[in-house]
C-alpha positions in Angstrom: -24.3 -60.8 -14.2 -27.7 -59.3 -14.6 -27.0 -57.1 -11.6 -24.7 -54.9 -13.8 -28.0 -53.8 -16.0 -30.1 -53.3 -12.8 -30.5 -49.7 -12.0 -33.7 -49.9 -9.9 -32.7 -51.9 -6.9 -34.3 -50.4 -3.7 -32.7 -52.7 -1.4 -28.9 -52.6 -0.5 -26.6 -55.0 -2.3 -23.3 -56.3 -0.6 -20.5 -57.9 -2.4 -18.2 -60.3 -0.4 -15.3 -60.7 -2.5 -13.2 -63.5 -1.4 -10.6 -64.0 -4.3 -10.2 -62.5 -7.8 -12.7 -60.2 -9.1 -11.5 -59.4 -12.5 -13.6 -58.3 -15.5 -16.9 -59.1 -15.2 -16.8 -60.2 -11.5 -15.2 -56.8 -10.7 -18.3 -55.1 -12.8 -20.5 -57.1 -10.7 -18.8 -56.0 -7.4 -18.9 -52.4 -8.7 -22.7 -52.7 -9.3 -23.1 -53.1 -5.5 -23.8 -50.7 -2.9 -21.0 -52.0 -0.3 -17.8 -54.2 -1.2 -16.5 -56.1 1.7 -13.3 -57.7 0.5 -10.9 -60.7 2.0 -7.3 -59.5 2.5 -6.5 -61.9 -0.3 -8.8 -60.3 -3.0 -7.5 -58.8 -6.2 -9.6 -56.4 -8.5 -8.9 -55.4 -12.1 -10.4 -54.7 -15.6 -8.0 -56.5 -17.8 -9.9 -56.4 -20.8 -7.5 -54.1 -22.7 -4.9 -56.8 -22.5 -7.0 -59.1 -24.5 -8.4 -56.6 -27.1 -11.6 -55.9 -25.3 -13.1 -53.3 -23.1 -15.2 -53.6 -19.8 -18.7 -53.5 -21.3 -20.8 -54.3 -18.4 -20.5 -51.0 -16.5 -17.0 -51.0 -15.3 -16.0 -48.2 -17.5 -18.7 -46.1 -16.2 -18.9 -47.0 -12.5 -15.2 -47.2 -11.6 -14.5 -43.3 -12.6 -17.6 -42.3 -10.6 -16.3 -44.1 -7.6 -12.7 -43.1 -7.4 -10.4 -40.3 -8.6 -10.5 -40.2 -12.5 -6.6 -40.6 -12.8 -6.7 -43.7 -10.7 -9.6 -45.1 -12.5 -7.8 -44.5 -15.8 -4.6 -45.9 -14.5 -6.5 -49.0 -13.7 -8.6 -49.1 -16.8 -5.9 -48.4 -19.4 -3.3 -50.9 -18.2 -5.6 -53.7 -16.8 -3.5 -53.4 -13.5 -4.5 -55.6 -10.7 -5.3 -53.8 -7.6 -5.2 -55.5 -3.9 -8.1 -55.3 -1.5 -6.1 -52.9 0.6 -5.4 -50.4 -2.2 -8.8 -50.7 -3.6 -9.9 -49.6 0.0 -7.6 -46.6 0.0 -8.9 -45.7 -3.6 -12.3 -45.8 -2.3 -14.1 -48.7 -4.3 -13.8 -51.2 -1.5 -15.7 -50.4 1.8 -13.8 -52.6 4.2 -10.9 -55.4 4.0 -11.0 -58.1 6.4 -8.9 -61.3 7.1 -9.9 -64.0 4.5 -11.6 -66.4 7.2 -13.8 -63.5 8.5 -15.2 -62.4 5.1 -18.7 -63.8 5.4 -19.1 -62.8 9.1 -18.1 -59.3 8.4 -20.6 -58.9 5.2 -23.4 -60.5 7.6 -22.4 -57.8 10.1 -22.8 -54.9 7.5 -26.0 -56.5 6.7 -27.2 -56.7 10.2 -26.4 -53.0 10.7 -28.5 -52.1 7.8 -31.4 -54.4 9.1 -31.4 -52.4 12.4 -32.5 -49.2 10.3 -35.9 -48.4 9.1 -36.3 -49.8 5.7 -38.3 -46.8 4.5 -35.2 -44.7 5.5 -32.8 -47.2 3.6 -34.9 -47.1 0.5 -35.2 -43.4 0.6 -31.4 -43.0 1.3 -30.4 -45.3 -1.6 -32.8 -43.7 -4.0 -31.8 -40.0 -3.2 -28.1 -40.9 -3.4 -28.2 -42.6 -6.6 -30.7 -40.2 -8.3 -28.8 -37.0 -7.1 -25.3 -38.2 -8.4 -26.0 -36.9 -11.7 -27.4 -33.8 -10.7 -24.6 -31.1 -10.8 -25.9 -28.5 -8.4 -26.1 -29.3 -4.9 -29.1 -27.1 -4.3 -31.0 -28.7 -7.2 -30.1 -31.9 -6.0 -31.4 -31.2 -2.5 -34.7 -29.7 -3.6 -35.4 -32.2 -6.2 -38.9 -33.7 -5.9 -38.1 -36.7 -7.9 -37.4 -38.9 -4.8 -40.6 -40.7 -4.2 -39.2 -43.1 -1.7 -38.2 -40.2 0.4 -41.7 -38.6 0.2 -43.0 -42.0 1.1 -40.5 -42.2 4.2 -41.8 -38.7 5.4 -45.3 -39.8 5.5 -44.5 -43.3 7.1 -45.1 -44.9 10.6 -41.6 -45.2 11.0 -40.7 -41.5 11.1 -42.9 -41.4 14.0 -41.6 -44.7 15.7 -37.9 -43.9 15.2 -38.0 -40.6 17.2 -40.3 -42.1 19.8 -37.9 -45.1 20.3 -35.1 -42.7 20.5 -36.7 -40.5 23.3 -37.9 -43.8 25.1 -34.4 -45.3 24.9 -35.6 -48.5 23.1 -35.1 -50.3 20.0 -37.5 -49.2 17.3 -40.2 -51.6 16.0 -40.0 -50.6 12.1 -43.2 -51.3 10.3 -41.7 -50.4 6.8 -44.7 -48.4 6.0 
């Protein structure tokens, strides 16, 4: 469960949820960048039903991912939500048949691996750091994104457009 207290992960994290993700399990999934769920998966923060509250980030993450009224409805009742409803609400990225879950999670991982590692790192850093900046203009001109600066100075920013122009797959250097 240490994942719920990590806020500095530069690499993408994919949750593959096969069954019940309730309480801490749901909080771990919410700490991931992408949630792929089996069509049998169920999500909930049921802590209020036993006199507790979701203390590993669920109370903070869920309302940042879905509309507040939906998040409050889930959190104040401990209501269970199917994978399909989680996808409609916006905290689940994709729902697949139960027996295809791991293949789908690997497919997402492989798509990420086709991209420049510098671009992935920069994208994640800019998105996560700019979420708390209320003004769009400020978020866009913020210089506090070192991974973005590193990306703009990398060999990958030359290789990507060159490979595109030459109609070939890029050979990323990651530097």
